N, CA, C and O of each residue as an XYZ file, in Angstrom:
296
protein
N     -22.184     16.412     19.609
C     -21.503     16.286     18.411
C     -22.409     15.452     17.243
O     -23.053     14.432     17.485
N     -22.331     15.986     16.184
C     -22.790     15.281     15.047
C     -22.351     14.505     14.303
O     -21.338     14.955     13.769
N     -22.728     13.056     13.827
C     -22.170     12.532     13.190
C     -22.010     13.219     11.798
O     -22.477     14.258     11.333
N     -21.221     12.309     11.332
C     -20.395     12.827      9.740
C     -20.174     11.629      9.333
O     -19.427     10.845      9.918
N     -20.951     11.322      8.051
C     -20.980     10.303      7.329
C     -19.767     10.392      6.493
O     -19.410     11.507      6.111
N     -19.032      9.241      6.135
C     -17.477      9.280      5.573
C     -17.753      8.096      4.545
O     -17.869      6.921      4.894
N     -17.842      8.551      3.238
C     -17.578      7.548      2.079
C     -16.335      7.272      1.772
O     -15.612      8.040      1.138
N     -15.891      5.807      2.329
C     -14.386      5.608      2.095
C     -13.974      5.265      0.914
O     -12.762      5.298      0.700
N     -14.878      4.857     -0.120
C     -14.029      4.703     -1.368
C     -13.473      6.110     -2.129
O     -12.569      6.311     -2.941
N     -14.494      7.009     -1.440
C     -14.164      8.447     -1.938
C     -12.946      9.100     -1.380
O     -12.137      9.790     -2.001
N     -12.932      8.762     -0.036
C     -11.691      9.046      0.834
C     -10.336      8.529      0.307
O      -9.285      9.129      0.081
N     -10.749      6.976      0.157
C      -9.178      6.496     -0.446
C      -8.745      6.544     -1.501
O      -7.611      6.150     -1.776
N      -9.925      7.265     -2.696
C      -9.362      7.820     -4.005
C      -8.512      9.215     -3.670
O      -7.408      9.529     -4.114
N      -9.115      9.739     -3.019
C      -8.316     11.205     -2.661
C      -7.172     10.870     -2.102
O      -6.201     11.462     -2.574
N      -6.934     10.031     -1.153
C      -5.482      9.926     -0.211
C      -4.668      9.556     -1.296
O      -3.534     10.032     -1.361
N      -5.137      8.658     -2.293
C      -4.309      7.766     -3.439
C      -3.836      8.605     -4.157
O      -2.652      8.435     -4.446
N      -4.610      9.947     -4.787
C      -4.436     10.756     -5.409
C      -3.267     11.750     -5.211
O      -2.463     12.241     -6.004
N      -3.493     11.904     -3.586
C      -2.443     12.687     -3.066
C      -0.998     11.990     -2.525
O      -0.028     12.561     -2.028
N      -1.175     10.747     -2.762
C       0.053      9.895     -2.616
C       0.680      9.983     -3.889
O       1.882     10.196     -4.048
N      -0.159      9.814     -4.794
C       0.607     10.000     -5.999
C       1.539     11.006     -6.483
O       2.597     10.886     -7.101
N       0.799     12.203     -5.989
C       1.516     13.301     -6.307
C       2.886     13.425     -5.738
O       3.936     13.694     -6.321
N       2.634     13.143     -4.320
C       3.747     13.298     -3.179
C       5.171     12.350     -3.758
O       6.376     12.597     -3.723
N       4.223     10.945     -4.392
C       5.467     10.223     -4.945
C       6.215     10.907     -6.072
O       7.431     10.947     -6.262
N       5.223     11.437     -6.782
C       5.943     11.993     -8.343
C       7.103     13.106     -7.528
O       8.302     12.935     -7.746
N       6.691     14.114     -6.692
C       7.479     15.130     -6.312
C       8.923     14.309     -5.569
O      10.012     14.882     -5.599
N       8.795     13.181     -5.040
C      10.109     12.670     -4.402
C      10.964     12.158     -5.687
O      12.193     12.228     -5.640
N      10.313     11.652     -6.816
C      11.114     11.140     -7.570
C      11.920     12.167     -8.282
O      13.079     12.095     -8.691
N      11.126     13.063     -8.337
C      11.790     14.330     -8.937
C      13.144     14.717     -8.157
O      14.001     15.490     -8.586
N      13.168     14.153     -7.143
C      14.281     14.726     -6.042
C      14.867     13.363     -6.081
O      15.324     12.997     -4.998
N      14.967     12.505     -7.086
C      15.494     11.289     -6.809
C      15.569     10.324     -5.596
O      16.533      9.706     -5.143
N      14.394     10.371     -5.238
C      14.059      9.917     -3.756
C      12.891      8.880     -4.681
O      11.964      9.226     -5.414
N      13.284      7.769     -4.370
C      12.816      6.705     -4.817
C      11.690      5.542     -3.854
O      12.016      4.376     -3.628
N      10.516      6.088     -3.440
C       9.679      5.448     -2.256
C       9.332      4.064     -2.674
O       8.977      3.956     -3.848
N       9.359      3.080     -2.015
C       9.220      1.737     -1.683
C       8.609      0.853     -0.977
O       8.990      0.979      0.187
N       7.866      0.032     -1.078
C       6.955     -0.729     -0.234
C       7.332     -2.016     -0.120
O       6.974     -2.789     -1.008
N       8.093     -2.486      0.942
C       8.576     -4.191      1.156
C       7.385     -5.056      2.286
O       7.188     -4.836      3.481
N       6.887     -5.840      1.589
C       6.039     -6.299      2.748
C       6.476     -7.825      3.067
O       6.753     -8.683      2.229
N       6.474     -7.937      4.238
C       7.084     -9.439      4.769
C       5.658    -10.166      5.231
O       4.889     -9.622      6.023
N       5.419    -11.422      4.649
C       4.024    -12.176      4.854
C       4.733    -13.723      5.589
O       5.575    -14.447      5.058
N       4.206    -13.872      6.683
C       4.720    -15.025      7.053
C       3.588    -16.027      7.247
O       2.625    -15.828      7.989
N       3.822    -17.302      6.395
C       2.838    -18.282      6.228
C       2.204    -17.998      5.234
O       2.658    -17.207      4.407
N       0.845    -18.666      5.079
C      -0.107    -18.803      3.808
C      -1.438    -18.878      4.011
O      -2.248    -19.750      3.700
N      -1.609    -17.413      4.810
C      -2.906    -17.006      5.510
C      -3.498    -16.530      4.051
O      -2.891    -15.863      3.213
N      -4.751    -17.010      3.968
C      -5.194    -16.472      2.476
C      -5.823    -15.131      2.939
O      -5.960    -14.284      2.057
N      -6.207    -14.832      4.139
C      -6.420    -13.194      4.273
C      -5.285    -12.468      3.988
O      -5.190    -11.494      3.241
N      -4.416    -13.023      4.649
C      -3.004    -12.099      4.648
C      -2.529    -12.145      3.167
O      -1.608    -11.381      2.882
N      -2.939    -12.787      2.376
C      -2.628    -12.752      0.888
C      -3.201    -11.821      0.236
O      -2.650    -11.033     -0.533
N      -4.650    -11.888      0.594
C      -5.461    -10.863     -0.070
C      -5.102     -9.539      0.161
O      -5.102     -8.747     -0.780
N      -4.717     -9.102      1.575
C      -4.501     -7.905      1.913
C      -3.004     -7.483      1.303
O      -2.817     -6.306      0.994
N      -2.046     -8.378      1.153
C      -1.110     -7.672      0.694
C      -0.951     -7.668     -1.167
O      -0.211     -6.984     -1.875
N      -1.948     -8.698     -1.535
C      -2.396     -8.202     -2.971
C      -2.712     -6.882     -3.145
O      -2.140     -6.167     -3.967
N      -3.665     -6.488     -2.355
C      -4.139     -5.036     -1.940
C      -3.285     -3.938     -1.994
O      -3.413     -2.965     -2.736
N      -2.249     -4.173     -1.029
C      -0.960     -3.384     -0.927
C       0.032     -3.317     -2.304
O       0.569     -2.271     -2.666
N       0.147     -4.314     -2.844
C       0.620     -4.120     -4.245
C      -0.180     -3.708     -5.308
O       0.577     -3.562     -6.268
N      -1.041     -3.511     -5.547
C      -2.308     -2.734     -6.139
C      -2.115     -1.423     -6.028
O      -1.700     -0.681     -6.918
N      -2.408     -1.134     -4.960
C      -1.955      0.004     -4.476
C      -1.076      0.764     -4.747
O      -1.350      1.810     -5.336
N       0.334      0.424     -4.364
C       1.731      0.611     -4.594
C       1.546      0.853     -6.146
O       1.534      2.039     -6.475
N       1.458      0.287     -6.753
C       1.584      0.327     -8.510
C       0.524      1.610     -9.029
O       0.814      2.496     -9.832
N      -0.613      1.442     -8.405
C      -1.584      2.867     -8.738
C      -0.748      4.137     -8.088
O      -0.976      5.274     -8.502
N      -0.089      3.975     -7.389
C       0.496      5.464     -6.907
C       1.981      5.576     -7.654
O       2.611      6.634     -7.672
N       2.380      4.540     -8.171
C       3.675      5.102     -8.686
C       4.803      4.630     -7.965
O       5.860      5.101     -8.385
N       4.916      3.763     -6.910
C       6.000      3.057     -6.160
C       6.034      1.702     -6.348
O       5.011      1.037     -6.511
N       7.470      1.114     -6.333
C       7.455      0.067     -6.369
C       7.297     -0.881     -5.430
O       6.616     -0.465     -4.493
N       7.591     -1.782     -5.336
C       6.968     -2.830     -3.761
C       7.525     -4.175     -4.269
O       7.504     -4.494     -5.458
N       7.997     -4.894     -3.335
C       8.163     -6.382     -3.624
C       7.731     -7.104     -2.332
O       7.406     -6.419     -1.362
N       7.712     -8.357     -2.271
C       6.893     -9.410     -1.210
C       8.306    -10.351     -0.629
O       9.154    -10.839     -1.375
N       8.297    -10.434      0.630
C       9.209    -11.516      1.135
C       8.462    -12.149      1.927
O       7.944    -11.603      2.901
N       8.280    -13.523      1.595
C       7.606    -14.629      1.908
C       8.519    -15.415      3.084
O       9.641    -15.876      2.875
N       7.913    -15.460      4.161
C       8.874    -16.363      5.225
C       7.646    -17.710      5.582
O       6.416    -17.690      5.525
N       8.400    -18.567      5.874
C       7.568    -19.827      6.151
C       7.124    -19.537      7.662
O       7.659    -18.834      8.519
N       6.033    -20.270      7.694
C       5.125    -20.143      9.231
C       6.302    -20.641     10.151
O       6.575    -19.837     11.042
N       7.100    -21.849     10.132
C       8.031    -22.473     11.333
C       9.375    -21.398     11.486
O      10.315    -21.441     12.279
N       9.119    -20.603     10.595
C      10.234    -19.270     11.157
C      10.374    -19.434     12.631
O       9.315    -19.621     13.231
N      11.465    -19.402     13.333
C      11.524    -18.591     14.623
C      12.284    -17.347     14.883
O      12.227    -16.808     15.988
């Protein structure tokens, strides 16, 4: 097996462009894609990850929202 070099940024851009087209096609059918993110607590790494998901959602043209839950939630 030969190793294949993968360029992550280029691959991510290609995938996001495909998702943008898929989201647009769904909207033409009155299907509105949406991402809801649930975050528990105030972990800085989690906040950063969620911020990236919100940015990616906007980039591909879908709505998103964030549900924050306290760490003490059982």
